[in-house]
Biotite code that builds the C-alpha atoms (Angstrom):
import biotite.structure as struc

atoms = struc.array([
    struc.Atom([-82.919, -21.135, 40.600], chain_id="A", res_id=1, res_name="ILE", atom_name="CA", element="C"),
    struc.Atom([-82.677, -17.341, 40.280], chain_id="A", res_id=2, res_name="ALA", atom_name="CA", element="C"),
    struc.Atom([-79.129, -17.404, 41.674], chain_id="A", res_id=3, res_name="LYS", atom_name="CA", element="C"),
    struc.Atom([-78.114, -20.112, 39.201], chain_id="A", res_id=4, res_name="ILE", atom_name="CA", element="C"),
    struc.Atom([-79.670, -18.122, 36.380], chain_id="A", res_id=5, res_name="GLU", atom_name="CA", element="C"),
    struc.Atom([-77.785, -14.979, 37.462], chain_id="A", res_id=6, res_name="ASN", atom_name="CA", element="C"),
    struc.Atom([-74.522, -16.922, 37.696], chain_id="A", res_id=7, res_name="ALA", atom_name="CA", element="C"),
    struc.Atom([-75.099, -18.341, 34.205], chain_id="A", res_id=8, res_name="SER", atom_name="CA", element="C"),
    struc.Atom([-75.770, -14.894, 32.786], chain_id="A", res_id=9, res_name="LEU", atom_name="CA", element="C"),
    struc.Atom([-72.651, -13.614, 34.503], chain_id="A", res_id=10, res_name="HIS", atom_name="CA", element="C"),
    struc.Atom([-70.595, -16.485, 33.051], chain_id="A", res_id=11, res_name="ALA", atom_name="CA", element="C"),
    struc.Atom([-71.915, -15.630, 29.585], chain_id="A", res_id=12, res_name="ARG", atom_name="CA", element="C"),
    struc.Atom([-70.874, -12.019, 30.149], chain_id="A", res_id=13, res_name="GLU", atom_name="CA", element="C"),
    struc.Atom([-67.377, -13.112, 31.220], chain_id="A", res_id=14, res_name="ILE", atom_name="CA", element="C"),
    struc.Atom([-66.925, -15.178, 28.063], chain_id="A", res_id=15, res_name="VAL", atom_name="CA", element="C"),
    struc.Atom([-68.118, -12.226, 25.999], chain_id="A", res_id=16, res_name="LYS", atom_name="CA", element="C"),
    struc.Atom([-65.679, -9.903, 27.784], chain_id="A", res_id=17, res_name="LYS", atom_name="CA", element="C"),
    struc.Atom([-62.777, -12.308, 27.275], chain_id="A", res_id=18, res_name="LEU", atom_name="CA", element="C"),
    struc.Atom([-63.574, -12.464, 23.562], chain_id="A", res_id=19, res_name="MET", atom_name="CA", element="C"),
    struc.Atom([-63.689, -8.666, 23.461], chain_id="A", res_id=20, res_name="LEU", atom_name="CA", element="C"),
    struc.Atom([-60.381, -8.539, 25.353], chain_id="A", res_id=21, res_name="PHE", atom_name="CA", element="C"),
    struc.Atom([-58.808, -10.773, 22.746], chain_id="A", res_id=22, res_name="GLY", atom_name="CA", element="C"),
    struc.Atom([-59.974, -8.380, 20.018], chain_id="A", res_id=23, res_name="ARG", atom_name="CA", element="C"),
    struc.Atom([-58.783, -5.379, 22.071], chain_id="A", res_id=24, res_name="GLN", atom_name="CA", element="C"),
    struc.Atom([-62.214, -3.753, 22.296], chain_id="A", res_id=25, res_name="MET", atom_name="CA", element="C"),
    struc.Atom([-62.413, -0.802, 24.683], chain_id="A", res_id=26, res_name="PRO", atom_name="CA", element="C"),
    struc.Atom([-64.082, -1.354, 28.086], chain_id="A", res_id=27, res_name="PRO", atom_name="CA", element="C"),
    struc.Atom([-67.748, -0.404, 28.441], chain_id="A", res_id=28, res_name="GLN", atom_name="CA", element="C"),
    struc.Atom([-67.445, 2.023, 31.334], chain_id="A", res_id=29, res_name="LYS", atom_name="CA", element="C"),
    struc.Atom([-70.260, 2.883, 33.722], chain_id="A", res_id=30, res_name="THR", atom_name="CA", element="C"),
    struc.Atom([-70.473, 4.224, 37.249], chain_id="A", res_id=31, res_name="GLY", atom_name="CA", element="C"),
    struc.Atom([-69.688, 1.491, 39.783], chain_id="A", res_id=32, res_name="ILE", atom_name="CA", element="C"),
    struc.Atom([-70.389, 1.423, 43.503], chain_id="A", res_id=33, res_name="ASN", atom_name="CA", element="C"),
    struc.Atom([-67.408, -0.631, 44.701], chain_id="A", res_id=34, res_name="LEU", atom_name="CA", element="C"),
    struc.Atom([-69.046, -1.644, 47.988], chain_id="A", res_id=35, res_name="ASN", atom_name="CA", element="C"),
    struc.Atom([-72.012, -3.164, 46.148], chain_id="A", res_id=36, res_name="ASN", atom_name="CA", element="C"),
    struc.Atom([-69.728, -4.899, 43.684], chain_id="A", res_id=37, res_name="MET", atom_name="CA", element="C"),
    struc.Atom([-67.605, -6.399, 46.497], chain_id="A", res_id=38, res_name="VAL", atom_name="CA", element="C"),
    struc.Atom([-70.693, -7.687, 48.313], chain_id="A", res_id=39, res_name="GLU", atom_name="CA", element="C"),
    struc.Atom([-72.138, -9.169, 45.085], chain_id="A", res_id=40, res_name="GLU", atom_name="CA", element="C"),
    struc.Atom([-68.816, -10.688, 44.065], chain_id="A", res_id=41, res_name="GLY", atom_name="CA", element="C"),
    struc.Atom([-68.351, -12.471, 47.357], chain_id="A", res_id=42, res_name="LEU", atom_name="CA", element="C"),
    struc.Atom([-71.918, -13.698, 47.690], chain_id="A", res_id=43, res_name="TYR", atom_name="CA", element="C"),
    struc.Atom([-71.216, -16.917, 45.778], chain_id="A", res_id=44, res_name="PHE", atom_name="CA", element="C"),
    struc.Atom([-67.834, -17.451, 47.425], chain_id="A", res_id=45, res_name="LEU", atom_name="CA", element="C"),
    struc.Atom([-68.987, -17.200, 51.043], chain_id="A", res_id=46, res_name="LYS", atom_name="CA", element="C"),
    struc.Atom([-70.507, -20.694, 51.134], chain_id="A", res_id=47, res_name="SER", atom_name="CA", element="C"),
    struc.Atom([-67.288, -22.165, 49.674], chain_id="A", res_id=48, res_name="ARG", atom_name="CA", element="C"),
    struc.Atom([-65.307, -20.383, 52.372], chain_id="A", res_id=49, res_name="CYS", atom_name="CA", element="C"),
    struc.Atom([-67.545, -21.655, 55.135], chain_id="A", res_id=50, res_name="LYS", atom_name="CA", element="C"),
    struc.Atom([-67.304, -25.257, 53.892], chain_id="A", res_id=51, res_name="LYS", atom_name="CA", element="C"),
    struc.Atom([-63.506, -24.980, 53.788], chain_id="A", res_id=52, res_name="SER", atom_name="CA", element="C"),
    struc.Atom([-63.204, -23.420, 57.234], chain_id="A", res_id=53, res_name="GLY", atom_name="CA", element="C"),
    struc.Atom([-62.061, -20.078, 55.824], chain_id="A", res_id=54, res_name="ILE", atom_name="CA", element="C"),
    struc.Atom([-63.132, -16.862, 57.538], chain_id="A", res_id=55, res_name="ALA", atom_name="CA", element="C"),
    struc.Atom([-63.942, -14.138, 55.025], chain_id="A", res_id=56, res_name="ILE", atom_name="CA", element="C"),
    struc.Atom([-64.208, -10.591, 56.284], chain_id="A", res_id=57, res_name="LYS", atom_name="CA", element="C"),
    struc.Atom([-65.286, -7.412, 54.516], chain_id="A", res_id=58, res_name="LEU", atom_name="CA", element="C"),
    struc.Atom([-64.156, -3.925, 55.435], chain_id="A", res_id=59, res_name="SER", atom_name="CA", element="C"),
    struc.Atom([-66.091, -1.417, 53.334], chain_id="A", res_id=60, res_name="LEU", atom_name="CA", element="C"),
    struc.Atom([-65.657, 2.366, 53.413], chain_id="A", res_id=61, res_name="ASP", atom_name="CA", element="C"),
    struc.Atom([-68.937, 4.253, 53.014], chain_id="A", res_id=62, res_name="ASP", atom_name="CA", element="C"),
    struc.Atom([-67.040, 7.266, 51.591], chain_id="A", res_id=63, res_name="ARG", atom_name="CA", element="C"),
    struc.Atom([-66.000, 5.473, 48.402], chain_id="A", res_id=64, res_name="LEU", atom_name="CA", element="C"),
    struc.Atom([-66.305, 7.525, 45.229], chain_id="A", res_id=65, res_name="PRO", atom_name="CA", element="C"),
    struc.Atom([-68.222, 6.088, 42.304], chain_id="A", res_id=66, res_name="GLU", atom_name="CA", element="C"),
    struc.Atom([-65.730, 4.484, 39.942], chain_id="A", res_id=67, res_name="ILE", atom_name="CA", element="C"),
    struc.Atom([-65.758, 4.893, 36.169], chain_id="A", res_id=68, res_name="ASP", atom_name="CA", element="C"),
    struc.Atom([-64.913, 1.412, 34.855], chain_id="A", res_id=69, res_name="ALA", atom_name="CA", element="C"),
    struc.Atom([-66.258, -1.668, 33.106], chain_id="A", res_id=70, res_name="ASP", atom_name="CA", element="C"),
    struc.Atom([-68.145, -3.401, 35.914], chain_id="A", res_id=71, res_name="GLN", atom_name="CA", element="C"),
    struc.Atom([-67.921, -6.907, 34.429], chain_id="A", res_id=72, res_name="SER", atom_name="CA", element="C"),
    struc.Atom([-64.157, -6.662, 34.050], chain_id="A", res_id=73, res_name="GLN", atom_name="CA", element="C"),
    struc.Atom([-63.521, -5.276, 37.527], chain_id="A", res_id=74, res_name="ILE", atom_name="CA", element="C"),
    struc.Atom([-65.971, -7.790, 39.047], chain_id="A", res_id=75, res_name="TYR", atom_name="CA", element="C"),
    struc.Atom([-64.111, -10.656, 37.376], chain_id="A", res_id=76, res_name="GLN", atom_name="CA", element="C"),
    struc.Atom([-60.759, -9.377, 38.652], chain_id="A", res_id=77, res_name="VAL", atom_name="CA", element="C"),
    struc.Atom([-62.163, -9.143, 42.197], chain_id="A", res_id=78, res_name="LEU", atom_name="CA", element="C"),
    struc.Atom([-63.590, -12.676, 42.094], chain_id="A", res_id=79, res_name="VAL", atom_name="CA", element="C"),
    struc.Atom([-60.318, -14.005, 40.650], chain_id="A", res_id=80, res_name="ASN", atom_name="CA", element="C"),
    struc.Atom([-58.258, -12.373, 43.413], chain_id="A", res_id=81, res_name="LEU", atom_name="CA", element="C"),
    struc.Atom([-60.661, -13.656, 46.083], chain_id="A", res_id=82, res_name="ALA", atom_name="CA", element="C"),
    struc.Atom([-60.514, -17.217, 44.676], chain_id="A", res_id=83, res_name="ARG", atom_name="CA", element="C"),
    struc.Atom([-56.716, -17.080, 44.593], chain_id="A", res_id=84, res_name="ASN", atom_name="CA", element="C"),
    struc.Atom([-56.708, -15.967, 48.242], chain_id="A", res_id=85, res_name="ALA", atom_name="CA", element="C"),
    struc.Atom([-59.122, -18.763, 49.197], chain_id="A", res_id=86, res_name="MET", atom_name="CA", element="C"),
    struc.Atom([-56.974, -21.354, 47.432], chain_id="A", res_id=87, res_name="ASP", atom_name="CA", element="C"),
    struc.Atom([-53.904, -20.007, 49.185], chain_id="A", res_id=88, res_name="SER", atom_name="CA", element="C"),
    struc.Atom([-55.340, -20.226, 52.713], chain_id="A", res_id=89, res_name="VAL", atom_name="CA", element="C"),
    struc.Atom([-57.021, -23.557, 51.983], chain_id="A", res_id=90, res_name="ARG", atom_name="CA", element="C"),
    struc.Atom([-53.511, -25.014, 51.702], chain_id="A", res_id=91, res_name="SER", atom_name="CA", element="C"),
    struc.Atom([-52.763, -23.986, 55.308], chain_id="A", res_id=92, res_name="GLN", atom_name="CA", element="C"),
    struc.Atom([-52.696, -26.721, 57.921], chain_id="A", res_id=93, res_name="ALA", atom_name="CA", element="C"),
    struc.Atom([-55.911, -27.474, 59.783], chain_id="A", res_id=94, res_name="VAL", atom_name="CA", element="C"),
    struc.Atom([-56.018, -25.432, 62.970], chain_id="A", res_id=95, res_name="GLY", atom_name="CA", element="C"),
    struc.Atom([-53.978, -22.565, 61.524], chain_id="A", res_id=96, res_name="SER", atom_name="CA", element="C"),
    struc.Atom([-55.469, -19.158, 60.846], chain_id="A", res_id=97, res_name="GLU", atom_name="CA", element="C"),
    struc.Atom([-57.354, -19.283, 57.532], chain_id="A", res_id=98, res_name="ARG", atom_name="CA", element="C"),
    struc.Atom([-58.622, -15.784, 56.729], chain_id="A", res_id=99, res_name="LYS", atom_name="CA", element="C"),
    struc.Atom([-59.363, -13.662, 53.690], chain_id="A", res_id=100, res_name="VAL", atom_name="CA", element="C"),
    struc.Atom([-59.966, -9.938, 54.118], chain_id="A", res_id=101, res_name="LEU", atom_name="CA", element="C"),
    struc.Atom([-61.453, -7.782, 51.363], chain_id="A", res_id=102, res_name="ILE", atom_name="CA", element="C"),
    struc.Atom([-61.077, -4.055, 51.964], chain_id="A", res_id=103, res_name="ARG", atom_name="CA", element="C"),
    struc.Atom([-62.667, -1.321, 49.870], chain_id="A", res_id=104, res_name="ALA", atom_name="CA", element="C"),
    struc.Atom([-61.636, 2.212, 50.744], chain_id="A", res_id=105, res_name="ARG", atom_name="CA", element="C"),
    struc.Atom([-61.148, 5.667, 49.293], chain_id="A", res_id=106, res_name="ALA", atom_name="CA", element="C"),
    struc.Atom([-57.904, 7.617, 49.017], chain_id="A", res_id=107, res_name="ALA", atom_name="CA", element="C"),
    struc.Atom([-57.318, 10.838, 47.105], chain_id="A", res_id=108, res_name="GLU", atom_name="CA", element="C"),
    struc.Atom([-60.501, 10.453, 45.042], chain_id="A", res_id=109, res_name="GLY", atom_name="CA", element="C"),
    struc.Atom([-59.682, 6.904, 44.029], chain_id="A", res_id=110, res_name="GLN", atom_name="CA", element="C"),
    struc.Atom([-61.254, 3.586, 44.948], chain_id="A", res_id=111, res_name="GLY", atom_name="CA", element="C"),
    struc.Atom([-58.938, 0.956, 46.401], chain_id="A", res_id=112, res_name="ILE", atom_name="CA", element="C"),
    struc.Atom([-59.742, -2.719, 46.813], chain_id="A", res_id=113, res_name="ILE", atom_name="CA", element="C"),
    struc.Atom([-57.317, -4.938, 48.700], chain_id="A", res_id=114, res_name="GLU", atom_name="CA", element="C"),
    struc.Atom([-57.514, -8.714, 48.928], chain_id="A", res_id=115, res_name="VAL", atom_name="CA", element="C"),
    struc.Atom([-55.423, -9.945, 51.855], chain_id="A", res_id=116, res_name="VAL", atom_name="CA", element="C"),
    struc.Atom([-54.963, -13.551, 52.956], chain_id="A", res_id=117, res_name="ASP", atom_name="CA", element="C"),
    struc.Atom([-53.158, -15.487, 55.673], chain_id="A", res_id=118, res_name="THR", atom_name="CA", element="C"),
    struc.Atom([-51.712, -18.048, 53.256], chain_id="A", res_id=119, res_name="GLY", atom_name="CA", element="C"),
    struc.Atom([-48.038, -18.669, 52.527], chain_id="A", res_id=120, res_name="PRO", atom_name="CA", element="C"),
    struc.Atom([-47.695, -15.418, 50.570], chain_id="A", res_id=121, res_name="GLY", atom_name="CA", element="C"),
    struc.Atom([-45.781, -14.650, 47.404], chain_id="A", res_id=122, res_name="VAL", atom_name="CA", element="C"),
    struc.Atom([-42.134, -15.740, 47.504], chain_id="A", res_id=123, res_name="PRO", atom_name="CA", element="C"),
    struc.Atom([-39.722, -12.769, 47.343], chain_id="A", res_id=124, res_name="PRO", atom_name="CA", element="C"),
    struc.Atom([-38.265, -14.007, 44.049], chain_id="A", res_id=125, res_name="GLU", atom_name="CA", element="C"),
    struc.Atom([-41.729, -13.741, 42.430], chain_id="A", res_id=126, res_name="LEU", atom_name="CA", element="C"),
    struc.Atom([-42.769, -10.364, 43.890], chain_id="A", res_id=127, res_name="GLN", atom_name="CA", element="C"),
    struc.Atom([-41.710, -8.451, 40.776], chain_id="A", res_id=128, res_name="ASN", atom_name="CA", element="C"),
    struc.Atom([-42.776, -11.166, 38.325], chain_id="A", res_id=129, res_name="ARG", atom_name="CA", element="C"),
    struc.Atom([-46.112, -12.376, 39.704], chain_id="A", res_id=130, res_name="VAL", atom_name="CA", element="C"),
    struc.Atom([-48.096, -10.709, 36.880], chain_id="A", res_id=131, res_name="PHE", atom_name="CA", element="C"),
    struc.Atom([-46.006, -12.166, 34.062], chain_id="A", res_id=132, res_name="GLU", atom_name="CA", element="C"),
    struc.Atom([-47.823, -14.605, 31.804], chain_id="A", res_id=133, res_name="LEU", atom_name="CA", element="C"),
    struc.Atom([-45.167, -17.291, 32.272], chain_id="A", res_id=134, res_name="SER", atom_name="CA", element="C"),
    struc.Atom([-45.311, -17.175, 36.097], chain_id="A", res_id=135, res_name="VAL", atom_name="CA", element="C"),
    struc.Atom([-47.775, -19.493, 37.809], chain_id="A", res_id=136, res_name="SER", atom_name="CA", element="C"),
    struc.Atom([-47.482, -20.988, 41.269], chain_id="A", res_id=137, res_name="ARG", atom_name="CA", element="C"),
    struc.Atom([-50.266, -23.513, 40.819], chain_id="A", res_id=138, res_name="ARG", atom_name="CA", element="C"),
    struc.Atom([-52.774, -24.964, 38.388], chain_id="A", res_id=139, res_name="GLN", atom_name="CA", element="C"),
    struc.Atom([-55.061, -22.006, 37.798], chain_id="A", res_id=140, res_name="SER", atom_name="CA", element="C"),
    struc.Atom([-58.587, -21.465, 36.634], chain_id="A", res_id=141, res_name="THR", atom_name="CA", element="C"),
    struc.Atom([-60.161, -18.137, 35.810], chain_id="A", res_id=142, res_name="GLY", atom_name="CA", element="C"),
    struc.Atom([-58.333, -15.135, 34.465], chain_id="A", res_id=143, res_name="LEU", atom_name="CA", element="C"),
    struc.Atom([-54.948, -15.500, 36.073], chain_id="A", res_id=144, res_name="GLY", atom_name="CA", element="C"),
    struc.Atom([-52.989, -12.560, 37.385], chain_id="A", res_id=145, res_name="LEU", atom_name="CA", element="C"),
    struc.Atom([-51.645, -11.566, 33.969], chain_id="A", res_id=146, res_name="PHE", atom_name="CA", element="C"),
    struc.Atom([-55.106, -11.019, 32.506], chain_id="A", res_id=147, res_name="LEU", atom_name="CA", element="C"),
    struc.Atom([-56.416, -9.499, 35.767], chain_id="A", res_id=148, res_name="ALA", atom_name="CA", element="C"),
    struc.Atom([-53.698, -6.833, 35.637], chain_id="A", res_id=149, res_name="LYS", atom_name="CA", element="C"),
    struc.Atom([-54.382, -6.162, 31.954], chain_id="A", res_id=150, res_name="ALA", atom_name="CA", element="C"),
    struc.Atom([-58.116, -5.694, 32.622], chain_id="A", res_id=151, res_name="LEU", atom_name="CA", element="C"),
    struc.Atom([-57.467, -3.281, 35.497], chain_id="A", res_id=152, res_name="VAL", atom_name="CA", element="C"),
    struc.Atom([-55.020, -1.284, 33.377], chain_id="A", res_id=153, res_name="GLU", atom_name="CA", element="C"),
    struc.Atom([-57.527, -1.073, 30.517], chain_id="A", res_id=154, res_name="ARG", atom_name="CA", element="C"),
    struc.Atom([-59.796, 0.648, 33.036], chain_id="A", res_id=155, res_name="ASN", atom_name="CA", element="C"),
    struc.Atom([-56.997, 3.143, 33.860], chain_id="A", res_id=156, res_name="HIS", atom_name="CA", element="C"),
    struc.Atom([-56.228, 1.501, 37.181], chain_id="A", res_id=157, res_name="GLY", atom_name="CA", element="C"),
    struc.Atom([-53.334, -0.386, 38.714], chain_id="A", res_id=158, res_name="THR", atom_name="CA", element="C"),
    struc.Atom([-53.025, -3.848, 40.241], chain_id="A", res_id=159, res_name="LEU", atom_name="CA", element="C"),
    struc.Atom([-50.058, -4.628, 42.444], chain_id="A", res_id=160, res_name="SER", atom_name="CA", element="C"),
    struc.Atom([-48.773, -7.270, 44.812], chain_id="A", res_id=161, res_name="CYS", atom_name="CA", element="C"),
    struc.Atom([-47.808, -5.649, 48.113], chain_id="A", res_id=162, res_name="ILE", atom_name="CA", element="C"),
    struc.Atom([-44.860, -7.309, 49.899], chain_id="A", res_id=163, res_name="PRO", atom_name="CA", element="C"),
    struc.Atom([-45.854, -8.857, 53.222], chain_id="A", res_id=164, res_name="SER", atom_name="CA", element="C"),
    struc.Atom([-44.143, -10.895, 55.921], chain_id="A", res_id=165, res_name="ASP", atom_name="CA", element="C"),
    struc.Atom([-47.173, -13.164, 56.124], chain_id="A", res_id=166, res_name="ARG", atom_name="CA", element="C"),
    struc.Atom([-49.791, -13.952, 53.519], chain_id="A", res_id=167, res_name="GLY", atom_name="CA", element="C"),
    struc.Atom([-50.420, -12.033, 50.333], chain_id="A", res_id=168, res_name="ALA", atom_name="CA", element="C"),
    struc.Atom([-51.932, -8.632, 49.604], chain_id="A", res_id=169, res_name="CYS", atom_name="CA", element="C"),
    struc.Atom([-53.134, -7.610, 46.156], chain_id="A", res_id=170, res_name="PHE", atom_name="CA", element="C"),
    struc.Atom([-54.165, -3.960, 45.716], chain_id="A", res_id=171, res_name="ARG", atom_name="CA", element="C"),
    struc.Atom([-56.356, -2.659, 42.911], chain_id="A", res_id=172, res_name="MET", atom_name="CA", element="C"),
    struc.Atom([-56.556, 1.142, 42.540], chain_id="A", res_id=173, res_name="ILE", atom_name="CA", element="C"),
    struc.Atom([-59.234, 2.617, 40.282], chain_id="A", res_id=174, res_name="LEU", atom_name="CA", element="C"),
    struc.Atom([-59.827, 6.256, 39.365], chain_id="A", res_id=175, res_name="PRO", atom_name="CA", element="C"),
    struc.Atom([-62.894, 7.856, 40.910], chain_id="A", res_id=176, res_name="GLY", atom_name="CA", element="C"),
    struc.Atom([-65.566, 9.855, 39.137], chain_id="A", res_id=177, res_name="GLY", atom_name="CA", element="C"),
    struc.Atom([-67.721, 9.173, 36.118], chain_id="A", res_id=178, res_name="CYS", atom_name="CA", element="C"),
    struc.Atom([-67.121, 10.799, 32.757], chain_id="A", res_id=179, res_name="ASN", atom_name="CA", element="C"),
])
């Protein structure tokens, strides 16, 4: 019951943030421990992965700087990217490798989160357009990549799709340090 209550409160916060986004309100920045946020964000998704035969792996760097960002916005982007990755590998044939890797690491005082999957990947013709509002490869729920990128950029970060021979890799880079 407590988990359902927490999920409901989180959903209320997401709706509130989306309404604020529509009115172009500035993010409410606080110090974020990315490792904790990744673990919390994936808590609810792990059971879905297990039921679908998807292996989810975390690789967390204990040297991550504290990030100055709006936790609800960054959390929602992370969950959206993880769900997209799960949907992508779920479409793989039974017996094929179905993995999602979430990496959180530090580089040059920044926090980096990568969501990597073993799905079909992003077609080369969409690599440069994947964040456009008009581009969608499937029926989507949640924020969508367009809004995810906008939320990351409002927190002075970047979100990119990294070309890969196999699967997809989305990289979110956030500035370290609290102001």
